[in-house]
PABAFI-724421 format. One record per residue (C-alpha): residue number from 1; residue in three letters; x negated, y, z. Coordinates in Angstrom, 3 decimals, always signed. Example, Ala and Ser with C-alpha at 12.3 -4.5 7.8 and 13.67 -1.06 7.14 Angstrom:
residues 2
(1 "ALA" (-12.300 -4.500 +7.800)) (2 "SER" (-13.670 -1.060 +7.140)) 
END
This chain:
residues 402
(1 "MET" (-18.003 -19.679 +53.736)) (2 "ALA" (-17.495 -16.082 +52.695)) (3 "GLU" (-14.696 -15.489 +50.208)) (4 "ARG" (-15.495 -14.114 +46.760)) (5 "ASP" (-13.696 -11.427 +44.803)) (6 "LEU" (-12.067 -12.453 +41.550)) (7 "LYS" (-14.027 -10.595 +38.888)) (8 "SER" (-13.962 -11.288 +35.207)) (9 "GLU" (-14.457 -9.413 +32.001)) (10 "ARG" (-11.172 -7.620 +31.257)) (11 "LYS" (-10.592 -8.198 +27.575)) (12 "ASN" (-8.707 -5.740 +25.393)) (13 "GLU" (-5.091 -6.785 +25.419)) (14 "SER" (-1.869 -4.972 +24.591)) (15 "GLN" (+0.008 -3.384 +27.451)) (16 "ILE" (+2.424 -5.703 +29.186)) (17 "ASN" (+5.977 -4.424 +29.004)) (18 "SER" (+8.690 -6.422 +30.717)) (19 "GLY" (+11.368 -4.819 +32.844)) (20 "PRO" (+10.000 -3.086 +35.943)) (21 "PHE" (+6.677 -4.937 +35.800)) (22 "VAL" (+3.962 -2.299 +35.654)) (23 "GLY" (+0.465 -1.487 +36.773)) (24 "ARG" (-0.917 -4.999 +37.204)) (25 "GLU" (-2.027 -5.684 +33.643)) (26 "GLY" (-5.669 -6.096 +34.692)) (27 "GLU" (-4.743 -8.614 +37.393)) (28 "VAL" (-2.653 -10.591 +34.903)) (29 "ILE" (-5.605 -10.777 +32.497)) (30 "GLU" (-7.863 -11.982 +35.324)) (31 "LEU" (-5.383 -14.684 +36.321)) (32 "LYS" (-5.015 -15.771 +32.678)) (33 "ASN" (-8.785 -15.983 +32.339)) (34 "PHE" (-8.889 -18.048 +35.546)) (35 "LEU" (-6.262 -20.499 +34.259)) (36 "ASN" (-7.869 -20.734 +30.842)) (37 "VAL" (-11.035 -22.251 +32.297)) (38 "LEU" (-10.822 -26.032 +32.094)) (39 "TYR" (-11.979 -27.856 +35.217)) (40 "PRO" (-13.394 -24.836 +37.128)) (41 "ARG" (-15.255 -25.427 +40.371)) (42 "ASN" (-12.854 -23.183 +42.265)) (43 "ARG" (-9.159 -23.716 +41.537)) (44 "VAL" (-7.541 -21.547 +44.234)) (45 "VAL" (-6.639 -17.850 +44.029)) (46 "ARG" (-5.439 -15.976 +47.118)) (47 "VAL" (-3.451 -12.888 +46.070)) (48 "SER" (-3.516 -10.455 +48.987)) (49 "GLY" (-2.120 -7.049 +49.850)) (50 "PRO" (+0.150 -5.315 +52.376)) (51 "ARG" (+3.910 -5.732 +52.315)) (52 "GLY" (+5.315 -3.863 +49.340)) (53 "SER" (+2.158 -3.971 +47.199)) (54 "GLY" (+3.797 -6.078 +44.486)) (55 "LYS" (+2.581 -9.636 +45.182)) (56 "SER" (+5.965 -11.255 +44.520)) (57 "THR" (+6.479 -9.235 +41.337)) (58 "LEU" (+3.051 -10.224 +40.026)) (59 "LEU" (+3.447 -13.924 +40.827)) (60 "THR" (+6.960 -14.072 +39.380)) (61 "TYR" (+5.769 -12.356 +36.198)) (62 "LEU" (+2.842 -14.764 +35.933)) (63 "HIS" (+5.173 -17.745 +36.288)) (64 "GLU" (+8.002 -16.555 +34.029)) (65 "ASN" (+6.249 -14.487 +31.361)) (66 "VAL" (+2.578 -15.437 +31.190)) (67 "ILE" (+2.103 -19.158 +31.813)) (68 "PRO" (+4.960 -20.223 +29.461)) (69 "LYS" (+3.049 -18.509 +26.617)) (70 "MET" (-0.154 -20.408 +27.383)) (71 "GLY" (+1.107 -23.580 +25.724)) (72 "SER" (+2.672 -26.849 +26.818)) (73 "ASN" (-0.579 -28.017 +28.396)) (74 "CYS" (-0.167 -25.482 +31.246)) (75 "VAL" (+2.871 -25.809 +33.508)) (76 "SER" (+3.699 -23.982 +36.717)) (77 "THR" (+6.012 -24.266 +39.693)) (78 "LEU" (+6.917 -21.163 +41.707)) (79 "VAL" (+7.784 -21.754 +45.362)) (80 "ARG" (+9.328 -18.869 +47.265)) (81 "ILE" (+9.292 -19.262 +51.072)) (82 "SER" (+11.599 -16.823 +52.829)) (83 "PRO" (+13.953 -16.699 +55.844)) (84 "ASN" (+16.667 -15.075 +53.744)) (85 "ASP" (+16.678 -17.045 +50.504)) (86 "PRO" (+19.082 -19.993 +50.120)) (87 "GLU" (+17.584 -23.455 +50.186)) (88 "GLY" (+17.186 -25.188 +46.843)) (89 "SER" (+16.008 -24.534 +43.340)) (90 "HIS" (+16.854 -21.842 +40.845)) (91 "ASN" (+18.327 -22.920 +37.564)) (92 "LYS" (+15.499 -21.458 +35.545)) (93 "GLN" (+11.840 -22.082 +34.928)) (94 "ASN" (+10.926 -24.413 +37.768)) (95 "ARG" (+11.568 -22.092 +40.709)) (96 "LEU" (+12.163 -23.400 +44.215)) (97 "HIS" (+13.293 -21.616 +47.367)) (98 "ILE" (+12.325 -23.016 +50.752)) (99 "LYS" (+14.122 -21.382 +53.652)) (100 "SER" (+11.732 -20.676 +56.518)) (101 "HIS" (+12.698 -20.265 +60.154)) (102 "PRO" (+9.766 -18.421 +61.768)) (103 "THR" (+11.661 -17.719 +65.001)) (104 "LYS" (+12.803 -21.256 +65.803)) (105 "ASP" (+11.622 -24.849 +65.558)) (106 "VAL" (+12.767 -26.838 +62.553)) (107 "LYS" (+12.222 -30.437 +61.519)) (108 "GLU" (+8.530 -30.977 +60.827)) (109 "TYR" (+7.588 -31.264 +57.147)) (110 "ARG" (+11.075 -30.273 +55.992)) (111 "GLY" (+9.588 -27.751 +53.557)) (112 "LEU" (+7.016 -30.251 +52.292)) (113 "ASN" (+9.691 -32.882 +51.645)) (114 "THR" (+11.803 -30.294 +49.813)) (115 "LEU" (+8.829 -29.411 +47.591)) (116 "LEU" (+7.981 -33.082 +46.903)) (117 "ASP" (+11.561 -33.812 +45.857)) (118 "PHE" (+11.534 -30.802 +43.550)) (119 "LEU" (+8.199 -31.714 +41.934)) (120 "ALA" (+9.392 -35.277 +41.440)) (121 "SER" (+12.471 -33.936 +39.661)) (122 "GLN" (+10.380 -31.531 +37.574)) (123 "TYR" (+7.934 -34.256 +36.531)) (124 "LYS" (+10.675 -36.909 +36.219)) (125 "ILE" (+9.154 -39.179 +38.852)) (126 "ASP" (+11.541 -41.713 +40.433)) (127 "PHE" (+10.988 -41.767 +44.175)) (128 "ASP" (+11.914 -44.975 +45.941)) (129 "PHE" (+14.302 -44.066 +48.757)) (130 "ASN" (+12.199 -46.062 +51.223)) (131 "LEU" (+8.905 -44.277 +50.488)) (132 "VAL" (+7.299 -42.662 +53.538)) (133 "LEU" (+5.818 -39.175 +53.286)) (134 "PRO" (+2.195 -40.185 +52.460)) (135 "GLU" (+3.486 -42.467 +49.692)) (136 "ARG" (+5.626 -39.662 +48.244)) (137 "ILE" (+2.576 -37.380 +48.227)) (138 "ASP" (+0.504 -40.109 +46.580)) (139 "SER" (+3.094 -40.451 +43.802)) (140 "ILE" (+2.779 -36.731 +42.946)) (141 "VAL" (-1.021 -36.825 +43.119)) (142 "LYS" (-1.224 -39.896 +40.881)) (143 "TYR" (+1.117 -38.335 +38.329)) (144 "ILE" (-0.907 -35.116 +38.064)) (145 "GLY" (-4.190 -37.043 +38.028)) (146 "SER" (-2.971 -39.224 +35.175)) (147 "HIS" (-2.188 -36.218 +32.956)) (148 "ARG" (-5.660 -34.714 +32.725)) (149 "ASP" (-4.914 -32.804 +29.530)) (150 "THR" (-2.318 -30.686 +31.378)) (151 "ARG" (-3.106 -27.903 +33.851)) (152 "PHE" (-0.655 -27.948 +36.765)) (153 "VAL" (-0.267 -24.603 +38.558)) (154 "LEU" (+1.479 -24.373 +41.942)) (155 "ILE" (+2.337 -20.776 +42.915)) (156 "ILE" (+3.380 -20.233 +46.539)) (157 "ASP" (+4.834 -16.863 +47.452)) (158 "GLY" (+5.981 -16.102 +50.930)) (159 "GLY" (+3.381 -13.964 +52.651)) (160 "PHE" (+3.808 -14.135 +56.403)) (161 "ASN" (+6.684 -16.634 +56.132)) (162 "SER" (+4.629 -19.410 +54.609)) (163 "ARG" (+1.870 -20.140 +57.125)) (164 "LYS" (+3.581 -22.976 +59.016)) (165 "GLU" (+4.962 -24.605 +55.884)) (166 "ILE" (+1.576 -24.431 +54.126)) (167 "GLU" (-0.252 -25.792 +57.171)) (168 "ASN" (+2.144 -28.738 +57.169)) (169 "MET" (+1.305 -29.374 +53.514)) (170 "ILE" (-2.409 -29.255 +54.353)) (171 "LYS" (-2.047 -31.476 +57.440)) (172 "LYS" (-0.564 -34.254 +55.353)) (173 "SER" (-3.401 -33.916 +52.807)) (174 "PHE" (-1.038 -32.627 +50.111)) (175 "PHE" (-3.299 -29.730 +49.072)) (176 "GLY" (-6.454 -31.593 +49.986)) (177 "ASN" (-5.679 -34.476 +47.641)) (178 "LEU" (-4.379 -32.280 +44.814)) (179 "LEU" (-7.306 -29.877 +44.957)) (180 "THR" (-9.735 -32.711 +44.319)) (181 "LEU" (-8.114 -32.993 +40.880)) (182 "GLU" (-9.794 -30.849 +38.242)) (183 "ASN" (-6.499 -30.051 +36.482)) (184 "PHE" (-4.616 -28.706 +39.550)) (185 "TYR" (-4.584 -24.974 +40.389)) (186 "LEU" (-3.139 -23.233 +43.450)) (187 "ILE" (-2.173 -19.527 +43.598)) (188 "ILE" (-0.984 -18.312 +46.988)) (189 "SER" (+0.067 -14.933 +48.377)) (190 "GLU" (-1.224 -13.578 +51.684)) (191 "GLU" (-0.717 -10.478 +53.817)) (192 "GLY" (-2.928 -8.804 +56.372)) (193 "ARG" (-6.361 -10.188 +57.157)) (194 "PRO" (-7.551 -13.268 +55.224)) (195 "ARG" (-6.354 -16.353 +57.033)) (196 "THR" (-8.364 -19.420 +57.934)) (197 "TRP" (-6.665 -22.562 +56.641)) (198 "PRO" (-7.491 -26.148 +57.644)) (199 "ASN" (-8.786 -26.884 +54.146)) (200 "ILE" (-12.136 -25.928 +52.621)) (201 "TYR" (-10.733 -25.554 +49.089)) (202 "VAL" (-8.153 -22.998 +50.222)) (203 "ASN" (-10.575 -21.132 +52.489)) (204 "GLU" (-13.066 -20.751 +49.641)) (205 "GLY" (-10.349 -19.580 +47.283)) (206 "ILE" (-11.039 -16.574 +45.087)) (207 "ARG" (-9.425 -13.398 +46.453)) (208 "LEU" (-7.465 -10.999 +44.279)) (209 "LYS" (-6.476 -7.924 +46.282)) (210 "LEU" (-3.671 -5.661 +45.036)) (211 "GLU" (-4.394 -1.969 +45.453)) (212 "PRO" (-1.688 +0.742 +45.661)) (213 "PHE" (-0.576 +2.420 +42.443)) (214 "LYS" (-2.058 +5.679 +41.246)) (215 "LYS" (+0.241 +8.421 +39.964)) (216 "PRO" (+0.207 +7.352 +36.285)) (217 "GLU" (+1.250 +3.833 +37.301)) (218 "LEU" (+4.019 +5.218 +39.517)) (219 "GLU" (+5.255 +7.352 +36.639)) (220 "ASP" (+5.270 +4.303 +34.369)) (221 "GLN" (+7.178 +2.348 +37.016)) (222 "VAL" (+9.813 +5.093 +37.245)) (223 "LYS" (+10.306 +4.972 +33.469)) (224 "LYS" (+10.625 +1.196 +33.415)) (225 "LEU" (+13.162 +1.316 +36.237)) (226 "GLY" (+15.352 +3.431 +33.956)) (227 "ILE" (+15.267 +6.455 +36.250)) (228 "PRO" (+15.477 +9.836 +34.497)) (229 "THR" (+12.144 +11.588 +34.054)) (230 "ILE" (+10.954 +13.357 +37.195)) (231 "ASN" (+8.712 +16.380 +37.328)) (232 "GLY" (+5.124 +16.420 +38.515)) (233 "ASP" (+5.916 +17.892 +41.933)) (234 "LYS" (+8.394 +15.124 +42.766)) (235 "LEU" (+5.994 +12.482 +41.483)) (236 "GLN" (+3.320 +13.886 +43.779)) (237 "THR" (+5.797 +13.807 +46.687)) (238 "ILE" (+6.676 +10.179 +45.932)) (239 "HIS" (+2.983 +9.282 +45.903)) (240 "ASP" (+2.341 +11.208 +49.130)) (241 "ILE" (+5.200 +9.460 +50.945)) (242 "GLY" (+4.843 +5.922 +49.635)) (243 "LYS" (+1.025 +6.018 +49.263)) (244 "GLY" (+1.363 +4.258 +45.919)) (245 "TYR" (+3.155 +1.128 +47.154)) (246 "PRO" (+5.614 +0.134 +44.418)) (247 "ILE" (+8.260 -1.221 +46.798)) (248 "PHE" (+9.373 +2.346 +47.637)) (249 "THR" (+9.395 +3.901 +44.169)) (250 "ASP" (+13.040 +3.341 +43.237)) (251 "ILE" (+14.297 +4.643 +46.593)) (252 "LEU" (+12.133 +7.767 +46.502)) (253 "ALA" (+12.666 +8.514 +42.797)) (254 "LYS" (+16.458 +8.238 +43.022)) (255 "ALA" (+16.724 +10.306 +46.208)) (256 "LYS" (+17.815 +13.921 +45.925)) (257 "ASP" (+15.408 +14.651 +48.767)) (258 "PRO" (+12.637 +12.018 +49.137)) (259 "LEU" (+11.715 +13.483 +52.530)) (260 "SER" (+15.211 +13.263 +54.007)) (261 "LYS" (+15.739 +11.191 +57.130)) (262 "GLU" (+18.095 +8.854 +55.268)) (263 "THR" (+15.527 +8.204 +52.524)) (264 "LEU" (+12.671 +7.477 +54.924)) (265 "VAL" (+14.856 +5.055 +56.897)) (266 "LYS" (+15.810 +3.270 +53.666)) (267 "CYS" (+12.122 +2.815 +52.864)) (268 "ILE" (+11.365 +1.457 +56.322)) (269 "TYR" (+14.254 -0.993 +56.249)) (270 "ARG" (+13.253 -2.130 +52.763)) (271 "LEU" (+10.122 -3.509 +54.422)) (272 "PHE" (+12.321 -5.066 +57.116)) (273 "SER" (+14.423 -6.941 +54.544)) (274 "GLU" (+12.424 -10.167 +54.968)) (275 "LEU" (+12.736 -10.207 +58.755)) (276 "PRO" (+14.940 -13.049 +60.075)) (277 "TYR" (+16.604 -10.830 +62.674)) (278 "ASN" (+20.004 -9.218 +63.096)) (279 "LYS" (+20.550 -5.469 +62.886)) (280 "ASN" (+20.067 -4.882 +66.626)) (281 "GLU" (+16.737 -6.718 +66.645)) (282 "LYS" (+15.547 -4.839 +63.559)) (283 "ASN" (+16.472 -1.546 +65.240)) (284 "ARG" (+14.493 -2.589 +68.300)) (285 "ILE" (+11.464 -3.470 +66.171)) (286 "PHE" (+11.836 -0.089 +64.433)) (287 "ASP" (+11.833 +1.727 +67.797)) (288 "HIS" (+8.700 -0.075 +68.959)) (289 "LEU" (+6.750 +0.258 +65.714)) (290 "LYS" (+7.496 +3.967 +65.266)) (291 "ALA" (+6.307 +4.666 +68.817)) (292 "LEU" (+3.186 +2.496 +68.529)) (293 "SER" (+2.365 +4.135 +65.193)) (294 "VAL" (+0.872 +7.087 +67.111)) (295 "PHE" (-2.117 +4.812 +67.862)) (296 "ASP" (-4.488 +3.874 +65.054)) (297 "THR" (-4.876 +0.485 +66.775)) (298 "PHE" (-2.929 -0.893 +69.710)) (299 "GLY" (-2.691 -3.876 +72.028)) (300 "GLU" (-0.873 -4.946 +75.169)) (301 "ALA" (-2.191 -1.949 +77.132)) (302 "GLU" (-0.650 +0.489 +74.646)) (303 "VAL" (+2.673 -1.374 +74.699)) (304 "ARG" (+2.726 -1.122 +78.495)) (305 "ALA" (+1.853 +2.587 +78.351)) (306 "LEU" (+4.836 +3.382 +76.109)) (307 "PHE" (+7.244 +0.667 +77.295)) (308 "PRO" (+6.496 -0.016 +80.998)) (309 "LYS" (+9.461 -2.387 +81.438)) (310 "ALA" (+8.638 -4.565 +78.428)) (311 "ASN" (+6.742 -7.848 +78.491)) (312 "ALA" (+3.763 -6.626 +76.480)) (313 "ARG" (+2.594 -10.036 +75.302)) (314 "GLU" (+6.058 -11.054 +74.117)) (315 "GLU" (+6.499 -7.742 +72.304)) (316 "ILE" (+3.136 -8.103 +70.543)) (317 "ASN" (+4.010 -11.661 +69.507)) (318 "LYS" (+7.360 -10.554 +68.126)) (319 "LEU" (+5.765 -7.726 +66.153)) (320 "TRP" (+3.029 -10.039 +64.875)) (321 "ARG" (+5.632 -12.517 +63.607)) (322 "THR" (+7.115 -9.773 +61.425)) (323 "GLY" (+3.952 -9.748 +59.314)) (324 "LEU" (+3.928 -5.941 +59.577)) (325 "ILE" (+0.934 -5.795 +61.926)) (326 "SER" (-2.444 -7.512 +61.746)) (327 "TRP" (-5.574 -7.681 +63.895)) (328 "LYS" (-8.401 -5.430 +62.774)) (329 "ASP" (-11.121 -3.278 +64.370)) (330 "GLY" (-10.463 -4.627 +67.859)) (331 "GLY" (-6.704 -4.101 +67.894)) (332 "TYR" (-3.457 -4.458 +66.004)) (333 "LYS" (-2.825 -2.196 +63.033)) (334 "ILE" (+0.477 -1.473 +61.336)) (335 "ASP" (+0.522 -2.237 +57.611)) (336 "PRO" (-0.562 +0.918 +55.729)) (337 "SER" (+2.576 +0.732 +53.553)) (338 "LEU" (+4.679 +1.184 +56.705)) (339 "LYS" (+2.356 +3.352 +58.809)) (340 "ALA" (+2.454 +6.386 +56.511)) (341 "ILE" (+6.253 +6.494 +56.449)) (342 "LEU" (+6.534 +5.960 +60.203)) (343 "ASP" (+4.198 +8.912 +60.771)) (344 "LEU" (+6.385 +11.113 +58.564)) (345 "TYR" (+9.566 +9.950 +60.242)) (346 "MET" (+8.148 +10.562 +63.719)) (347 "ASP" (+6.878 +14.057 +62.934)) (348 "MET" (+9.982 +15.203 +61.078)) (349 "TYR" (+12.917 +13.510 +62.762)) (350 "ASP" (+12.177 +11.697 +66.014)) (351 "PRO" (+13.168 +13.852 +69.023)) (352 "THR" (+10.904 +11.833 +71.342)) (353 "VAL" (+7.701 +12.368 +69.360)) (354 "LEU" (+6.190 +14.900 +71.784)) (355 "LEU" (+6.997 +12.683 +74.760)) (356 "ILE" (+5.414 +9.652 +73.071)) (357 "LEU" (+2.322 +11.619 +72.020)) (358 "GLY" (+1.991 +12.891 +75.584)) (359 "LYS" (+2.080 +9.346 +76.969)) (360 "ALA" (-0.430 +8.204 +74.355)) (361 "ILE" (-2.834 +11.050 +75.191)) (362 "GLU" (-2.533 +10.330 +78.922)) (363 "HIS" (-3.183 +6.614 +78.313)) (364 "LEU" (-6.308 +7.213 +76.218)) (365 "LYS" (-7.662 +9.755 +78.700)) (366 "LYS" (-7.285 +7.192 +81.467)) (367 "LEU" (-9.148 +4.560 +79.435)) (368 "SER" (-11.878 +7.044 +78.523)) (369 "SER" (-12.472 +7.939 +82.171)) (370 "GLU" (-13.130 +4.375 +83.281)) (371 "LYS" (-16.724 +3.868 +84.396)) (372 "GLU" (-17.128 +0.634 +82.432)) (373 "ILE" (-16.642 +2.412 +79.115)) (374 "ILE" (-19.972 +2.794 +77.342)) (375 "ASP" (-20.868 +6.065 +75.630)) (376 "ARG" (-20.214 +4.787 +72.110)) (377 "PHE" (-16.623 +3.826 +72.957)) (378 "LYS" (-16.145 +6.943 +75.056)) (379 "ARG" (-16.893 +9.068 +71.975)) (380 "LYS" (-14.342 +7.090 +69.973)) (381 "TYR" (-11.712 +7.675 +72.639)) (382 "GLU" (-12.516 +11.380 +72.628)) (383 "GLU" (-12.040 +11.517 +68.852)) (384 "LYS" (-8.694 +9.724 +69.129)) (385 "ILE" (-7.564 +12.003 +71.948)) (386 "LYS" (-8.490 +15.127 +69.992)) (387 "ALA" (-6.550 +13.900 +66.939)) (388 "LEU" (-3.453 +13.240 +69.063)) (389 "ILE" (-3.734 +16.603 +70.828)) (390 "ASP" (-4.036 +18.401 +67.479)) (391 "ARG" (-0.943 +16.594 +66.234)) (392 "TYR" (+0.906 +17.377 +69.483)) (393 "ASP" (+0.039 +21.081 +69.286)) (394 "ARG" (+1.015 +21.317 +65.613)) (395 "LEU" (+4.392 +19.672 +66.178)) (396 "ARG" (+5.127 +21.713 +69.287)) (397 "LYS" (+4.398 +24.889 +67.349)) (398 "ASP" (+6.545 +23.764 +64.423)) (399 "LYS" (+9.466 +22.893 +66.686)) (400 "SER" (+9.233 +26.177 +68.589)) (401 "THR" (+9.553 +28.184 +65.351)) (402 "HIS" (+12.713 +26.362 +64.214)) 
END
């Protein structure tokens, strides 16, 4: 069933001011309105947006600053799934970290068991040591179902890291059983294209998409970060580079030169911070993504064109596991938060940019010349080729004058 957008009447409410939280006041009001409805038909919200759009900040703020003010009859648990966070709970406000291992096999249902133990501790449920997994789940479900005057909110934040863990929860009917209860609510973060989950309640969840910040919101973010006031020209530069994604604002605002090579690399590696790879692997991913960024969409053929010795399928799989690319319009696209900065880096600082553009142009010309290509696709190839040639000519001219 098609997903619906979360739309509600945005009531007049004072501006939210708490640390660096900024620019998502409307989304907070919508989520509050959602949680204030007793026994709604749909009790799942899927908060989506590219890496760096502020999903974690919004969900943390909701859990720590909004829900606690809604009264004792609304309680929440925030679960953060990440390859870098330590296993175990935080010592404040019902927060749990589950360490994910997206690049290797781990014991099945480890994350689910960790969550069940934490919820049992939070709700003061005594688990019998001998209980099997379905019985442990049933204990949580019965507890929540027996407290109908309380709204229980489970917030899961982990983006690309959480898919396997969440699927395990669904496979063992954890979500399925809880979501039949009218006093249980699930809020989950997602990146890239909307996913299909093996549960109708989650698939029909209301979608709340985070858009990039506009300049006034960026300016407000800079102020709340405690960074000295910046002039309009620098603010415009920050917006042009980061395209309004709040994850870059502190780096760009503090930099003496936001367009320096060092600053752009810092922004790129900020997005790499969640990747469960060592420095060499991250550098390799950087090399591949910056080269593939010359294509608006790419697949195995484009990987082979730029990296003839690489196993194209393995490289695509590795890039897909980073959560920084997603399938759209017949190919893989790099997250817009990363793509804009990669384009800048390539044009300004990568010495191989003309070579890579040349290979890309040659590859697209070869595809366009194939007899099987129908006219509609041939025109698209011609448009792509022209754009790459224009970029090639501009850069060659710029480099020849320096």
